[in-house]
N, C-alpha and C positions, 0 to 999 in steps of 0.2 A: 310292756315297753316294746316299741317297734325295733326294726333292725338297726336303724341309725342310733337310737337311744342306747341300745345294747353296746354299741361301739363307744358311744360317748361315756357310758359308765365305766367301761373297761379302761379308757384312757384316763378318766378322772382318778381312778385308783392309783395310777402312776404318779399322780400329782401334777399333771400337766395342764388340766382345764379347771374352770370354775363354773358357777351357776350362770354367770354372765356369758361365758363362752358357749355354754350349752344352749342358751337362748338364741345366740347368733346362729348356731348350727341348725336349730329348728327352722329358722327363717330361710335357710338355704336348702332345706330338705328337698330331695329330688329322688325319683324312682331309680336313678342311676346308682344311688348309694346301696341299692340291694345287691349290686354286683361288685362293690368295692368295700375295703376296710380303710377308714381314714387314718392318717398318721399325723399326730400332733407334735408341734415344736413350739415351746413358749406359749401354750394355750391356743394356738391357731393351727388350722389344717394346712400342712405344707405339701402333702402328697397323698395319693390313694393307691392302695395295693389291690390288684385284681384278685378276686376270690378264686379264679381258675388257673391263671398262669403265674400269679404272684409277682407280676412285674409292678414296679413303682412308677406312678404317673405324677408329674409335678402339678400342683394346684396353685402356684403363685408365680406371678410374672416378675420381671426385673425390678419393678417399682414396689414389690411387696404386696400388691393387691391381688385379689382373686382373679384368675383368668378364665373362670367359667367351667362348664362341664362338657362342652361340645367335643373336646378331644377324648373324653372318657367314653362318650357314646360311640365315636368312630372306632375306638379300640374294640368295643364289645362286638361290633359288626364283623370284625376279622379275627377275633381271638379264637385260635384253633383249638386251644385246650377246652374252651367252653363247649365246642361241638364234637369233642371226643377225639381230636387228632393228636397223635403223640409227638414228642419233641424230636428234633434232628440230632444226630450224633455229632457233637462238636468236641474239639480238643479242650481239655480243662486247663485252667490257669489258676493255681492256688495262691497267686500273689495279689489278686485283685480283691478289694475289700467288700464289695456289695454282692450278696449271694442270692440267687433265685433258685429255690430247690425244686426238684422233680420235673420241671418243664423248662424248655428253652425259649426265652422271649423272642429270639430271632425267628423261630418257626411261627410264632404268633403273628409276625409282621410279614414274613416272606413265605408264600406258599410254595408248593413243589415246582411250579413252572410259571413262566410269564403269563400263560393263558389264565392261570388262577388269579394272578395279580390283576389282569384286565377285568376279570369277572367281579372281583370284590370292589375295585375302586372306580369302575366306570359304568357298569351296566345299570346301576341304581341311580345314576346321576346324569341328567340330560346334558350337562356341560361336556361330557366326554363322548358325545355321539360323533364328533368330527374324526375323520380318518387319521388326523395328525397324532391323536393320542395313542395310536398303535406304536409310535416310536418314542413316546415320552411317558414319564410317571409324574403325576401331580405332586407339587410341593406345597404344604399347608403352613400358614401362619395365622394363628388364632381362628382356626376353623375355615379359613378362606384360601382358595388356591392363589398363591402368589408367584409360583415358579413351576418349571417343568424340567425334569432330569432326562436327558437323552439316554436311552437304553443302550446306545452303541458306544459313544465316547464319554458318557457320564458328565457331560458339561451341563451346567444349570443355567437356564434362560428364564427371563421374566415371563409371566403368563397372565398378568392382571390387565393387560391392554391389548387384547386381540391375539390371534394365532398366526398371522401372516409370516412373522419372523420365524415361527416354528417350522412352517412349511419350507421356508428358504433354507433353514439349517439342515433339514432332512435331505435336501438336494446336494448340499456341499459337505455333509459330515464325512470326514476322512475314514471313519471306522465303520460306516454303515454297510459297505459292501463286503466286510470281513466276516469272520466267524467267532467274534468274541462272545456273542450270545446266540445260541442255536434255538431259533423260535420254533422250529418244527418239532424238535425233540424235547424242548423245554429244559435243556441242560444248562446249568450255571457253572461256568469254569471257575477255578480257584482264583485266577487272575482278575476276575470281575468282582471280587469281594468288596472293593472300595465302594461300589454302588450300593451295597447292602447298608452301609453305614448311613448314607444320606436318607434311604427309605426308612430305616429304623428311627432316625431323628424325626421324620415327618409324623410317624404314628405314635411315638411315645408320648409327646406332649408339646404344646406350644413353646414351653421353656427350652425344649431341645431343638426347636426349629427356628427360633427368633434370634439366634446368634449369641444368646447369653450363656447357654450351656451346650456342650457338644459331647458326643461319644468320642473319647480320646483313644480308647482301645477296646476291641471286642475280639471275638473268636477270629483267628487268622484263616480258618478254612471252613468250608461248608461241605460236609461229607454226607454221603448217603449210602446206606447199606445195600448190597446187591439184592437181598431178599425183600427189601422194603420194610423190614421190621425196625422199630425204633424203641429204645429203652430210655427211661428218665435219667438225666445226668445233671450234676450240679454245675451251674454256669456262674461266671463272675463278670460283672459289668463295672467299668470304672468311668465315672463322670467327672470331668475337669472343666474349669472355666474356658470359654471359647477364646480363640486367638484373633477375634474380630475378622476383618476382611482378608487378611493375609493368608490365613489357612484355607479359606474358601477358594481363593484364587489358585494357590499352590495345589490344592486337592483336584480342582478341575483340570489344571495343566498336566499333572501327573497321570490322572485317569485317562486323559486324551492320548498321552504318549503311550500308555500301556495298551490301550485299545488299538492305536495305530500300529504298534509293534506286533500285536497278535494278528492283525489283518493281513500281514505279509504272507503270501502263499509259499509253502515249503517247496524249494527247488532242489531236486536231487542232483542235477548237473552242477549247479553252483556249489553245492556242498563238496562234490568230488574235486572241483577245481581248487577250492580253498584247502582241502586236505592235501592235495598235491603240492601246493605252495608251502604248506607247513612242513612236509617231509623234506622238500628241497632246501628250505631256509635253515633248518636245524640239523641237516645231515642224518636224518633218521633212515633206517633201512626200509626199502619198499615193502618188505614182508611184514611190517608192523600192522598193516591193515588186516592181516590174517591171524593175529594174536587174539585169543579168546577174550582176554581182558579188554582189549581195544574194542572188540565188537560189543561187549556188554556195556562198556562206557558209552558208546555211541547210541545204543538202544535206550539207555537211561535218559539221554538228552532228548531223543525223539524216536519213539517206536516206529515211526514211518520210514526212518532212514535205513537203507539197505547197504551194508558195508561193501565197498569195492574190493576186488581181489588185487594182488600185486601186479598181475598182467594188466588190469584196468588202469591202475595208477601209472604204469609205464606208458600206456597209450596216451593218457592225459598229459603226462610229462612231455611226450614227443610233440603233441599238439601245441602245448604252451611254448616249448622250445622253438618250434617253427614260427609261431606268431611273434614272439619277442625278437627273433632273429630278423624277420621281415621288417619289423618296426625300426630296429637299429640300422639295418641296411639302408632303409629310406632316409634315415637321419644323416648317415654318413654320406650318402649319395648327393644330398642337398648341399654339402659343404663345398665352398668354393676354394678351399685351401687344402694343404697336405696333411697327412696323418703319419705319426711316428709309431713304431712298433717296439715291443719288448718281448723277449723270449726267455723262459725259464724251464727247468726240468722238474717234473713231479714224479713221485714214486708212491706206490701203495704203502699205507701205514703198517708197520709190523716187520715180518720176516723179510729175507732177501727176495727182491722182486724179480719176477720173470718178465716184466714189462715196465718200461718207463715212458712217460708222456711229455710232450712238448706243449707248453701253455703259451699261446700267443695273444698278447693284449694290444689294443689300439689306444693311442694317446692323442687327443685332439682338443681344440678349444671350440666350443659350440657357438651357435648363433648369438647366444647371450653372453659371450665372452667368459664362459666358465670352463675350467679345465676338467676333462673327462678321461676316465680310464675304463675300458670295456674289453673283456675277453672275447675274442672273435674266433678262436680255433683251439681245439684241444685234441691233438693227434698223437700218434705213437712215435716216440723218439727212438726207442730201441725195444726189441722183443727177442726173447730167447728162442732160437730155432728148434730147441728140443723140449719145449714146455708141453709135455704130454698131459700133465695134470690140468693145465688151463684149458686145453682142447676138450678134455673129458668133462670138467666141471662146468665150463661156460659155453660148451658147444661152439667154440670159436677157433677157427684155424689160425695157425701162426701167421703173423703179419708179414707180408712180403717186403723185401728191401725197397721195392719201387713205391711202396705206400708208407714208408717210415723215413725217419731222418729229417734234419733241418731243411734240406733242399726241397723235398717233396711236400712236407707239411706247410712250410711258409709260402712256397710257390702256389700251392693249391688255395691257400687263404687269400693271397693277393688276387688271384684270378676270380675266386668266388665272391669277394667283396669289391671287385673292380678298383683295386688300389694301384694298378700298374703305373698310372700317370699321377697318382696322388701320394706316392710313397716318399717319405722324407729321410727317416733314419731308422736304424735297428740297434737296440741295446740288448745284450744277451749275456748269459753266464758263460764261464770259461768252457764248459762242456759243449756248448753250441757254437761259441765264437771260434773255437779251434777246430771244429769239424770241417772235413773237406767239402761236405755239401754246402756249408755256409759260404766258403770261398767261391765255389762254383756258382752259387746264386748271385753273389755280388758281381762277378764277371758278366753274367747274363744281363743283369739290370743295367750295368754301365753300358754294355753293348747296345742295349735298346734305348739308351738315353733317358732312363726313368729316374735317375738320381741326380740331385743338385750337386754342383761343383765336383763332378767326376767321382762321387761317392766318398768324399773326404769326411763327411759327417756320418757315414754309415758304419755299421759294425762296431759300435761303441761298447767298451767293456763295462759290465755292471759294477758300480762302485762298491756295493755291499760285498760282492764276490771278491773284489780286489782287496778290500780292507781285511776281510777274513783271511785271505791268503797271506797278507803282510804280517798279521798278528801271529800266524802259525810259524813264521820264521824265528820267532823268539820263544818257541814252545819249551825248550829245556829250562831256560831261566825262569819263565813264568810258572812252570810247574814246581820249581824249587821254592819260589816265593809262596806258592799255594800251599806247599807242605808246612812252611813256617806258620802260616795262618791256621792251618788245620790243628797244629799243636796248641796254639793259643786258644782256639775255640774249645778244644777238648778240656784244657786246663780250667776254663771258666764255666763250663757247663755243669760241673759236679756240684758247685755251690748254688743254692737257690737264690742267694742275694745277687751274685754276679750274673746269673742267668736272667734274673729279672732286669738287671741293668742293661744287658745286651738287648733284650726285647724292647726296652724303652728307647734305646739308641736307634734301633731299626725303625721304630714307629715315627721318630722325629726326623729321620733322614730324608723322607720324601722320595725315596728311590724304590721302584717296584722290585720285589724279590723275584729272582729268576725261577722258572719252573724246573721240574726234575729233568726234562729233556732239553734244557737250554744248552747253548754252546759252552764248551769248557772254559773259554777265556771270559765269558760273561759271568760265570759263577765266581771265578777268581777275582774279577774286578769288584763284584758286589761285596765279597768278604774283605777286600782291601778298604773299601769305603766304610764298612762296619768297624773295622779295626781303628781307622784314623778318627772316626767320629767318637768311638769309645775312649780313645786316648785323649781327645779334646774335652770330653764330658767329665772324665775322671783322671786328671793329670797326675794325681798322687800314686796311681797304680803303676807298678813296675811291670811293663809288658814285654818289651823286647830290648835287645842291646841297641846302642846308639847307631851302630853301623847297619844293623838289620832294619831299624826304623827308617833310616835314610833311603835304603834300597826300596823298601815298601812304598815310601812316598813317591819316589821317582817312577816306579812301575805303575802306581795308581794314576799319576798324571798322564802317562802314555795311554793306558787303557781307557781312561776317561775321555780323551779326545777321540778315540776310535768309537767308543760306545755312543757318544753324542752325535757323531757324524752319521752312524748307522741309524740311530733313532730318528734323526731329523729327515734324512734323505728317503728312508723307506717307511716313514710314518703313515698312519691311516689317512692323513690329509695329503692329497697330491700337491707337490710343490712345483712352481714354475722353475725353469732351468736356470734363471739368474741366481738362485739360492745356493747352488752346488759349489761354486768356486770358493766362497768364503768358508764353508764347512771343511773342505779339503785343505784349505790354506792353514786352518788351525791345526790340523794333524801334522802338516809339514813343519810348522813353527815349533810344535811340541817336540818332535823328533830332533830338530836342530838344537833345541835348548838342552835336551837330555843326553846329547851325544858327548858332551864334555864331562861326563860322570867319572869320578875317581875309581869307581868300582869297575874292575877290568871286564868281568863277565857281562855286566850290565851295558858297558860301553860297546862291547862287541855285538851284543844283541841289537842295540839301537842302530849301529852302523849297518848291519844286515837289513834291518827294516828300512833304513833310509835308501839303500840301494834299490830295493824293490819299489819303494814309493816314487823315487826319481824316474825309474823306468816307466811307470804308469804316467807320471806327470809329463814326460817328454812326448808321449803318444796322445795325450788328452788335453793339453793346455789350450789348443786352438778351439775345440768345441766347447770347452768350459768357459772360455773368454768371450765368445761371440754373444751369448745371452746377457753377460754383464754389460757389454757395450750398448745393448738395447735396453738397459735399465737407465732411465733418465736421471737417476740419482748419482750415477757413477760414470757411465760412458767410457770412452777410450782412455781418458786421463787416469782413471783408477787402475786399468790394466797396465799402463805404462809404469805407474808407481809400484805395483806389485811385482811385475816381471823384472824390474831393475833390481829389486831386493832378492829375487830368486836366482837370477842369472848373472848379475853384476855387469861386467863390461860387455858381455855377449847379449845383453837384454834387447838392444836395438834390433837384432836379427829376429828375435821372437815376437817383438811388438810389430815389426813389419809383416811377419807371417799372419798375424791376426788382422791387421789392416787389409792386407791383400785378400784374405778369405772373405771378409765382410763386403768388400767392394765387388768381388767376383760373384758372390751370392746375390747381392743387390742387383747387379747387372743382369743376372738370369731372371730375376723377378720382374725386371723391366722388359724382358724379352717378348712376352705376349703383346705388349703395347706396340713395340717396334714392328712385330709381325703384322699386327692389325694395320699399322700405318703403311707398311710395305704393300699389303694386299690392296689397300685403297689406292696407292700410287700406281700399282700395276693395272688396276681397273681403269684409272684415268688414262694411263698410257695406251690401253687398248682402244679407248674412245678416240684418243688423238690419232692413233694409227688408222682407225676407221675413217678419219677425216683426211687422210692422205699423208700423215707424218710418220717418220720412222721411229719406232719405240726405242731403238738404241740411243737416240739423241737425248732421251730423258733419264738415262741411268745415272748420270752425274747429279741430276736434280734429286732422285731418290736417295742417293748417298748423302746428299746435303741435308735432306729432311731427317734421315735416320740419325745423323750425327747431331743435329740440333735437338732432336727428341732425347737422345741419350744424355746430352749435356744438361738439359732441363731436369731430367730425372736424377742425375748425379748431384745436381744442386740440392735436391731434397735431402739426400744423405748428408751432404756437407752442412746444410743449414741445421740439421738435427745435431750433428756433432759439435757445431760451433755455438749452438744455443746454450744458455746457462744451465747449470745443474738444478734439478728439482730438490728442494729441502727434504732431508731425511726425517720421516715420521714413523712411529710404530705402526700406525694403521694404514700405511701406504699400500695401495692395491695397484700393482703394475698393469694388470689386465684392464682394469677400469680406466687407467690413465691412457693406455693405447686406444681404447674404445672411444674416449672423449677427444682424442687427438688424431683420429683416423682421417678426418677431413684435411687437416694440416699436413699430415704425412701419409697420403693414401697408399703408396707402394710400400713404404717402410713398415706400415702397420700390418700389411698382409704378411710380410716377411717375419716380423716380430711374432705374429700369431703362430706361425709354424715353428719358429726357433724355440719359443718359450714353452712349447708343449713337449719338447724332447725329454724323455725320462733318463735319469741317471742310474736307476735301479730296476732290475727286472724281477726282483723278489718282493713279494708282498710283505706287509708289516708283521704278520703273524709268523712268517718263516725266517725273517731276517736274523733273529737271534735264537732260532731253534736249531738244535743239533742235527735234526733229521732233514731240515730244509722244508720245501713245499711237499706236502703229503696229501693223498686222497683219503677221505674217510674210510675207515676199515669196513664199514657196512656197504660202501659203494665199490670197493676194489674188487669184489667178486663178480661184478656185472660185466657185460660185454662193452667194448670200447665205444660204441655209438651211444649207449645209454649213459656211460660215464661222461662223455662229452656233453650230452644234453643236460645232465645234472649240474656239472661244474659251470657251464656257461649260463644256464638259466638262473642259478643261484646268484651269480654275479650281476645279472641284469635286473632282477626283481628286488634286490636288497635296497 
């Protein structure tokens, strides 16, 4: 019995074949079966097992008919186990069902290098004499070349109708110029493994390459021992039905993207820049780059990366700071309108500071009518003259008085950013606002005529600072209420049931829990809300006496109005100035309502708060009202309505002050047009004088033109005030409205652009309710002042 008959008889013993089947097999007998062992299913050969590498080759097409033996012959030509080559070392996967022992089928298809692939698949076939096949691997269907896989991007192209399109692809292939496959060394990178799958499909069988069956999962890595030794390993191959055309398309796209990503050249400088931005954005210490763990992590990502030193990062920081500053300077220089400023005091996080900083931010509406806030200066506000430790640790001498303080820092910023003629207002915290240097600066700016309406809109008090100051007036009563709540919480925290109830109440409140370093009154307010929500959720619980409960409710309403005002005004989203009036009006109304309390101590606390609030209101109602007048939904009629309720019979005096301020401000915005008209008239007068006329005879004509121009411009303001109110809608955008109506109100829109950018708070949202205020990262506070300024400013600019 020959070799095939031996196999037949073996299979017949299993009960799979009959005499008829054996007759059919002898009709198909071929010498190739000397190299394979047939596998029978239901009496018919379904696959063939290679006697050398033991891989299974399909013998049936999708229609169930025999697909010939040409693919079996091709496999024998490249079967490396047949010629004594060992298997590659691949990771094992015990979860896959089909096992090929002792040898690795991938090694039988893929030689050690691409040069070997070219030798096996091209040298013996005249079809592959064209140079284009240096960049492609043939793709077989039923023994014929039907496609070609690009060795660079792994995209599959048709190859049954010429090769001109293959040449065109090699010229435009995005991955060809990269190093995804190293032809000289013959190294196959792990990320190029997807191409192995397509080549394995080509050589296993037509059934694996005609779209009916595909390799769904194979070894994830192609590893090679350094010594070149190879040992037999058990491999698992999983065959699943194909996903038709979709998987092929997705496979090509993914492979191309992978190759394109690998083709990017490693850029050490770009990596340093990104690392610098990472440190700035998250407040990491500059010394993080010198941590051994960080160095090892970077090396694990890319062995070619050389970690920078902290000095290098500081240099990159300085370069980035200068670049971003130049870009922002150009942006502000192109503005045709004014810029408002806000100033706050920052201190190092932690122990008592030997130095405090002044943070100056610019507020403006850009060319796209979007409100912007950018830090433009971070200088020394105060420095201890006896800080020997700072001089030793930071190698930095004590800052002279001539280089610190509001006057020097703000004046230097105005000069550096060319804001002397573009300055509109300054909003600052009490420490800066009450400083002698600030008063000196205001006098200097007024003297130089740099401020509108004689500086009446300058040196505005920070609203958040004022509200915190007003709340502190009621500190004794508020702490007493806080103690009552402390006892309530302690009494209910010992029971697991009530503790769970408390946590449920907090979850459904929708109010953010304050941090450990939050302001003291913020913590009291949060506990008041928890208590009242708990009382509402569980009314049967006996919590406090009726009198204490009434006091708690009154105090909660007061603190709620303060909290919401602070939250809105200093929120992460910059508000236009027309929003401040209404928030502060709510605080005023709440204090009025709670002033009639029967509780003597509470009534006294509210009265003290009212006095402090009224003092602020008297000094601020004009600048708070002007933006509301420029809100087309309210205008002057809303201010008249509110001020009458606030000041009663004296309201007309306050309304007139607002009207006068608006008209005077508008008149100054009309000034450049009048000046331009005067210059033209003067030029014309000189021409007339040249013709023999006296220029003095035309002065009355110039006055007439100026008066006429002024009258026309004032008509623009009157028309705006007399036009009907715009309907109030939740999605109303005041900046968008003024942008769309800038043609109708050309001068008034310029004024509105400057007024609406005025800030009410100099404190950012993170520090508004923080007990420590604005602080510098602890990791940064040990650096010198120039580096700290670069870090703080750049972080604000790149976020």
